[in-house]
C-alpha positions in Angstrom: 54.8 101.3 -53.7 54.0 104.0 -56.2 54.4 102.9 -59.9 56.3 105.1 -62.3 56.4 105.1 -66.1 59.3 106.9 -67.8 58.8 108.2 -71.4 61.5 109.8 -73.6 62.5 109.3 -77.2 66.2 109.7 -76.3 67.7 106.4 -75.1 70.5 108.1 -73.1 68.0 110.1 -71.1 65.9 107.0 -70.5 68.8 105.0 -69.3 70.3 107.8 -67.3 67.1 108.6 -65.3 66.2 104.8 -65.0 69.6 104.0 -63.5 70.3 107.3 -61.7 67.2 107.4 -59.4 67.0 105.4 -56.2 63.4 104.5 -56.8 63.0 102.3 -53.7 64.2 105.2 -51.4 61.2 107.2 -52.7 58.8 104.3 -52.1 58.4 103.9 -55.8 59.1 101.3 -58.5 59.9 102.0 -62.2 57.4 99.6 -63.9 58.5 100.4 -67.5 59.8 102.8 -70.1 58.5 104.0 -73.4 60.1 105.8 -76.5 57.0 107.8 -77.6 53.5 108.8 -76.7 51.7 105.9 -78.5 53.8 103.3 -76.8 53.5 105.1 -73.5 49.7 105.1 -73.7 49.5 101.4 -74.3 51.7 100.7 -71.3 49.7 103.2 -69.2 46.6 101.3 -70.0 48.3 98.0 -69.0 50.3 99.1 -66.0 48.1 101.8 -64.5 51.0 103.8 -63.0 50.6 106.4 -60.4 53.2 108.8 -62.0 54.3 109.4 -65.6 57.6 111.2 -66.2 57.4 112.2 -69.9 59.3 114.4 -72.4 57.3 117.0 -74.2 58.8 116.6 -77.7 58.4 113.1 -79.1 57.4 111.6 -82.5 53.9 110.2 -83.0 52.2 111.6 -79.9 54.0 114.3 -77.9 53.9 114.6 -74.1 51.2 117.2 -74.1 48.8 115.1 -76.2 49.6 112.1 -74.0 48.8 114.1 -70.9 45.5 115.3 -72.4 44.4 111.7 -73.4 45.4 110.2 -70.1 43.8 113.0 -68.1 40.5 112.3 -69.8 40.6 108.5 -69.1 42.7 108.2 -66.0 42.5 111.6 -64.2 44.2 110.3 -61.0 47.6 109.7 -62.8 50.1 112.5 -62.1 52.4 113.9 -64.8 55.9 115.3 -64.6 56.8 116.9 -67.9 60.4 117.4 -69.2 61.0 120.2 -71.7 63.6 122.3 -73.2 63.8 126.1 -72.5 62.1 126.9 -75.8 59.2 124.5 -75.1 58.6 125.6 -71.5 55.7 128.0 -72.2 54.1 125.4 -74.5 54.5 122.8 -71.6 52.7 125.1 -69.2 49.5 124.8 -71.3 49.3 121.3 -69.9 48.0 122.8 -66.6 44.5 122.4 -68.1 45.1 118.7 -67.8 46.1 118.8 -64.2 49.8 118.9 -64.8 51.6 120.9 -62.0 55.3 119.9 -62.3 57.7 120.8 -65.1 61.5 120.2 -65.3 63.8 122.0 -67.7 66.3 119.8 -69.6 68.9 119.0 -68.8 68.0 118.1 -65.2 69.9 116.0 -62.7 68.8 113.1 -60.4 68.5 115.3 -57.4 65.9 117.6 -59.1 63.9 114.7 -60.4 63.9 113.1 -56.9 62.7 116.3 -55.3 59.9 116.6 -57.8 58.9 113.0 -57.3 58.8 113.6 -53.6 56.4 116.5 -54.1 54.2 114.4 -56.4 54.2 111.5 -54.0 53.3 113.9 -51.2 50.3 115.1 -53.2 49.3 111.5 -53.9 49.5 110.6 -50.2 47.5 113.7 -49.4 44.8 112.7 -51.9 44.8 109.2 -50.5 44.3 110.5 -46.9 41.5 112.7 -48.1 39.9 109.8 -49.9 40.3 107.5 -46.8 38.8 110.2 -44.7 35.8 110.7 -47.0 35.3 106.9 -47.3 35.5 106.6 -43.6 32.8 109.3 -43.2 30.7 107.6 -45.8 31.1 104.2 -44.2 30.2 105.6 -40.8 27.2 107.4 -42.3 26.0 104.2 -44.0 26.4 102.4 -40.6 24.5 105.2 -38.8 21.9 105.7 -41.5 19.4 103.2 -40.0 19.6 105.1 -36.7 19.3 108.4 -38.4 16.3 107.2 -40.3 14.8 106.2 -36.9 15.5 109.7 -35.6 13.7 111.0 -38.7 10.7 108.9 -37.9 10.7 110.2 -34.3 10.8 113.7 -35.6 8.0 113.0 -38.0 5.6 111.8 -35.3 6.7 114.3 -32.7 6.4 117.5 -34.8 3.1 119.0 -35.7 4.1 120.7 -39.0 6.1 119.4 -41.9 7.3 121.5 -44.8 8.1 120.4 -48.3 11.7 121.5 -47.8 12.1 119.2 -44.8 10.6 116.3 -46.7 12.8 116.9 -49.8 15.9 117.2 -47.6 15.3 113.8 -46.0 14.4 112.2 -49.4 17.8 113.3 -50.8 19.6 112.3 -47.7 18.2 108.8 -47.6 17.5 108.3 -51.3 13.8 107.5 -50.6 10.7 108.7 -52.2 8.1 110.0 -49.7 6.4 113.0 -51.3 3.3 111.3 -52.8 3.1 108.1 -50.9 0.1 106.8 -48.8 1.3 105.1 -45.7 0.1 103.1 -42.7 1.6 103.1 -39.2 2.0 99.9 -37.2 2.5 100.2 -33.5 3.5 97.1 -31.5 3.2 96.8 -27.7 4.7 93.9 -25.8 2.6 92.3 -23.1 3.9 91.2 -19.7 7.4 91.9 -18.4 9.9 92.7 -21.1 13.2 94.5 -21.7 14.7 96.6 -24.5 16.3 93.4 -25.9 12.8 92.0 -26.5 11.7 95.2 -28.3 14.9 95.1 -30.5 14.3 91.4 -31.3 10.6 92.2 -32.2 11.8 95.0 -34.5 14.2 92.7 -36.3 11.7 89.9 -36.7 9.1 92.4 -38.1 11.6 93.9 -40.5 12.3 90.5 -41.9 8.6 89.6 -42.4 7.1 93.0 -43.5 7.6 93.9 -47.1 10.2 96.7 -47.1 9.0 99.1 -44.4 9.9 102.7 -45.2 11.0 103.5 -41.7 11.1 101.8 -38.3 12.0 102.7 -34.8 11.6 102.1 -31.1 9.7 104.8 -29.2 9.4 104.4 -25.5 7.8 101.0 -24.9 6.5 100.8 -28.5 8.0 99.4 -31.8 6.8 101.6 -34.7 6.8 100.9 -38.5 5.8 103.1 -41.4 4.5 100.9 -44.3 3.9 102.0 -47.9 0.2 101.5 -48.5 0.7 99.5 -51.7 2.9 97.0 -49.9 0.4 96.4 -47.0 -2.0 94.1 -48.8 -1.2 91.0 -46.7 -0.7 93.1 -43.5 -3.0 91.0 -41.3 -1.2 87.7 -42.2 2.2 89.3 -41.8 1.3 90.7 -38.3 0.0 87.3 -37.3 3.2 85.7 -38.4 5.3 88.3 -36.5 3.4 87.7 -33.3 3.6 83.9 -33.7 7.4 83.9 -34.4 8.1 86.3 -31.5 6.0 84.3 -29.1 7.8 81.1 -30.3 11.2 82.6 -29.3 10.4 84.7 -26.2 7.0 83.5 -24.9 5.6 87.0 -25.0 2.4 88.2 -26.7 2.0 91.5 -28.5 -0.8 93.9 -29.2 -0.8 95.7 -32.5 -2.5 98.9 -33.6 -2.9 99.6 -37.3 -3.6 103.2 -38.6 -5.7 104.2 -41.5 -3.9 105.0 -44.8 -2.9 108.7 -45.3 0.0 110.9 -46.6 3.2 110.6 -44.7 2.9 114.3 -43.6 0.0 113.1 -41.5 2.3 110.7 -39.6 1.8 112.5 -36.3 -2.0 112.2 -36.5 -1.7 108.6 -37.6 0.6 107.9 -34.6 -1.9 109.5 -32.2 -4.5 107.3 -33.9 -2.5 104.1 -33.2 -2.0 105.2 -29.5 -5.7 105.6 -29.2 -6.2 102.2 -30.6 -3.8 100.7 -28.1 -5.8 102.4 -25.3 -8.8 100.3 -26.3 -6.7 97.2 -25.7 -7.9 97.8 -22.2 -11.4 96.7 -23.4 -10.5 94.5 -26.4 -7.9 92.5 -24.6 -4.2 91.7 -25.0 -2.9 90.2 -28.2 -5.5 92.0 -30.4 -4.9 93.7 -33.8 -6.8 97.0 -33.3 -7.8 99.4 -36.1 -9.8 102.6 -36.1 -12.9 100.7 -37.1 -12.7 98.7 -33.9 -12.9 101.8 -31.7 -15.3 103.9 -33.8 -17.9 101.0 -34.2 -18.7 101.3 -30.5 -21.1 104.1 -29.7 -19.6 106.4 -27.1 -22.2 107.0 -24.4 -22.2 110.7 -23.2 -23.6 109.5 -19.9 -20.6 108.8 -17.6 -22.7 107.5 -14.7 -23.0 103.8 -13.9 -26.1 102.5 -12.1 -25.4 99.6 -9.9 -27.2 98.4 -6.7 -24.2 98.1 -4.4 -26.4 97.3 -1.4 -28.0 94.3 -3.2 -24.6 93.1 -4.4 -23.2 93.2 -0.8 -26.2 91.4 0.5 -25.5 88.5 -1.9 -21.9 88.5 -0.8 -22.8 88.4 2.9 -25.5 85.8 2.3 -23.0 83.5 0.7 -24.9 83.3 -2.7 -21.9 83.1 -5.0 -23.7 82.3 -8.3 -26.0 85.3 -7.9 -23.1 87.5 -6.9 -21.1 86.4 -10.0 -24.0 87.3 -12.2 -24.1 90.8 -10.7 -20.3 91.2 -11.3 -20.7 90.1 -14.9 -23.5 92.6 -15.4 -21.4 95.4 -13.8 -18.3 94.8 -16.1 -20.5 94.3 -19.2 -21.9 97.8 -18.6 -18.4 99.2 -18.2 -17.3 97.5 -21.5 -20.3 98.7 -23.4 -19.9 102.3 -22.2 -16.2 102.4 -22.9 -15.5 105.3 -20.7 -12.0 106.7 -20.1 -9.7 104.1 -18.6 -9.2 106.1 -15.4 -12.9 106.5 -15.0 -13.6 102.9 -15.6 -10.9 101.9 -13.1 -12.4 104.3 -10.5 -15.8 102.6 -10.8 -14.1 99.2 -10.3 -12.1 100.4 -7.3 -15.3 101.9 -5.8 -17.2 98.7 -5.9 -14.1 96.7 -4.7 -13.9 99.0 -1.7 -17.6 98.5 -0.9 -17.2 94.8 -1.2 -14.1 94.4 1.0 -15.6 96.7 3.7 -18.1 93.9 4.4 -15.2 91.9 5.8 -13.8 92.0 9.3 -10.9 94.5 9.8 -8.2 91.8 9.5 -9.4 90.5 6.1 -10.3 93.9 4.9 -6.7 95.1 5.4 -5.4 92.1 3.4 -7.7 92.9 0.5 -7.0 96.7 0.6 -3.3 95.9 0.0 -4.4 94.4 -3.3 -5.9 97.6 -4.7 -2.6 98.9 -6.3 -2.3 95.6 -8.2 -5.9 95.9 -9.3 -5.4 99.4 -10.6 -2.2 98.5 -12.4 -3.9 95.9 -14.6 -3.8 96.5 -18.4 -7.2 95.2 -19.4 -10.8 95.2 -18.1 -10.8 91.4 -18.4 -7.9 91.1 -16.1 -9.7 93.4 -13.6 -12.9 91.3 -13.9 -11.0 88.0 -13.2 -9.2 89.5 -10.2 -12.5 91.0 -8.9 -14.3 87.7 -9.3 -11.6 85.8 -7.5 -11.7 88.2 -4.5 -15.5 88.2 -4.5 -15.6 84.4 -4.5 -13.2 84.2 -1.6 -15.3 86.6 0.5 -18.6 85.0 -0.5 -17.5 81.5 0.3 -16.1 82.7 3.6 -19.6 84.0 4.5 -21.2 80.8 3.2 -19.0 78.6 5.4 -19.8 80.9 8.4 -23.5 80.6 7.8 -23.6 77.0 6.8 -24.5 75.6 10.2 -27.1 78.3 10.8 -28.5 77.7 7.3 -28.8 74.0 7.9 -30.7 74.7 11.2 -33.2 77.0 9.5 -33.8 74.6 6.6 -34.3 71.7 9.0 -37.0 73.8 10.7 -38.6 74.5 7.3 -38.6 70.7 6.5 -40.2 70.0 9.9 -42.9 72.6 9.2 -43.6 71.0 5.8 -44.0 67.6 7.3 -46.2 68.9 10.1 -48.4 71.0 7.9 -48.4 68.9 4.7 -52.2 68.8 4.7 -52.6 72.5 4.9 -53.7 73.9 1.5 -52.1 77.3 2.5 -48.6 75.7 2.9 -46.3 77.9 0.8 -42.9 79.6 1.0 -44.4 82.9 1.8 -46.6 81.4 4.5 -43.7 79.6 6.2 -41.4 82.7 6.0 -44.0 85.2 7.3 -46.2 83.1 9.6 -43.7 80.6 11.0 -40.2 81.9 10.8 -40.6 85.6 10.4 -38.0 85.8 7.6 -37.7 87.4 4.1 -39.5 85.0 1.7 -37.0 85.5 -1.2 -34.0 85.0 1.1 -35.5 81.9 2.6 -36.3 80.5 -0.9 -32.7 81.0 -2.1 -31.4 79.5 1.1 -33.7 76.5 0.8 -32.6 75.9 -2.8 -28.9 76.3 -1.8 -29.2 73.7 1.0 -31.5 71.2 -0.7 -30.9 71.8 -4.4 -34.6 72.1 -5.0 -37.1 74.9 -5.1 -39.5 75.0 -2.1 -42.6 74.4 -4.2 -41.0 71.4 -6.0 -39.9 69.9 -2.7 -43.4 70.3 -1.1 -45.0 68.7 -4.1 -42.6 65.8 -4.1 -43.3 65.1 -0.4 -47.0 65.3 -0.9 -46.9 62.7 -3.8 -44.7 60.4 -1.7 -47.2 60.8 1.2 -50.0 59.9 -1.2 -48.3 56.8 -2.5 -47.6 55.7 1.1 -51.3 56.2 2.1 -52.5 54.2 -1.0 -50.3 51.3 0.1 -51.5 51.4 3.7 -55.2 52.2 3.0 -56.4 50.1 0.0 -59.9 51.5 0.1 -59.0 55.2 0.6 -61.0 57.5 -1.6 -59.2 60.0 -4.0 -61.2 62.9 -2.5 -60.1 62.0 1.0 -56.5 61.4 -0.1 -56.3 64.8 -1.8 -57.6 66.6 1.2 -55.2 64.7 3.5 -52.1 65.9 1.7 -53.1 69.5 1.1 -54.9 69.6 -2.2 -58.2 70.6 -0.4 -61.3 69.9 -2.4 -59.6 69.6 -5.8 -59.1 65.8 -6.4 -58.9 66.3 -10.2 -55.8 68.6 -9.8 -54.4 66.1 -7.4 -54.8 63.3 -10.0 -53.1 65.4 -12.6 -50.1 66.2 -10.4 -49.9 62.5 -9.2 -49.7 61.3 -12.8 -47.1 63.9 -13.8 -44.8 62.7 -11.0 -45.5 58.9 -11.2 -46.6 58.3 -14.8 -50.1 57.0 -13.7 -53.2 58.1 -11.9 -53.9 57.2 -8.3 -56.4 54.5 -9.4 -53.9 53.0 -11.8 -51.2 53.1 -9.2 -53.6 51.2 -6.8 -54.3 48.5 -9.4 -50.6 48.2 -10.1 -50.0 47.4 -6.5 
């Protein structure tokens, strides 16, 4: 209910108005009365009425002085002034104090109630306006974070910023941007994620970062503008954000950090962070990438990659997985060092992948061809290398198993030749390959090591020493010269003795005495 204070120095008028007005019907309550302006002011301060009905002519402080004093201290209080005909023009000077309503004395209850209704209508209208304004203000405050996000999106999507634009947003959000150096932080979630995850990451980061100026979600990225002076512990803060987010959601994040610059350069800084994230393809997921990380690598102007595809496929088809893996490592190392465009790098990987799977039969080739979209969709070169190695190992081991029986047969022949020609000084891998089996010597050497676990020359030497030890046991009086010639050392008994000692720890003579 609206509170009313009645002020008049005549008791009859006070009692008449007090008792003659149906205050409740007007949604009002008469909180008190006063006989002069001084007393009225004290009660106004205490009661804080909405409406004051006051006579003009009173001792001590008249109604006009009271209206002036109250208007200065409590401008929302409405006045209805009562005046005689001779005082009416004087009363109208109270308009400067916001007084709009005057009643000539004598006035009846009906006139007073009509005037009160008008004043109450004005108060309600003011309240409605205030509620409307407060509602708008409240909604603006609620929407302000989202408007700030839109501002940030405008900043990084527009090429030109004017001082007027910057000043406008500064006044709107009550933030100081004109002379600040800032950094941009761009977070990218790894793996499968939803908008909920981005929103959660944004909230976690806002708690940990020291008062970011602005933050928003753009596409699949979460972006922050940080004041340079508050970015001293940025690396530690980013690490904490990533750890906390992983703890809750089990997802990793890659972060790009721009150089420091004026906020008007936000678009360039944003492009810089996007470029940093592109290098996540080479640096790996979960990295914190800065401009230094991508400029410290020399960009090779030569876009060509030299790689012996034929030799690589020969290793695959021969079943030599360790050698094939070394070639794969060399290939991907070259790609990482060159840091070509992502699409170009992927095209080189796909080209070699196609060459490799085309060595398979049609059934297996079709299975591997269906994996190409998955290979091309991978986000890092390390992922592509792991996938490539897994496929190459499958194909290589398939060939190895197919050739295993054949390989064993060939190596058995080689061992038979060694035993048969052990006394031949010309016995060597090249001699066996070219003269006896008509095969490539390098291929035969690798095959021999793969089957026996030893190099051909080491195996021959071991067999010769074992044969020498056997002959010494059987022929106690055999001469060293004769023994050397029997097992393929020709006329070089001294070299035979050196080799014998290297393998057994003693010379042939010492070995004979030991027996």
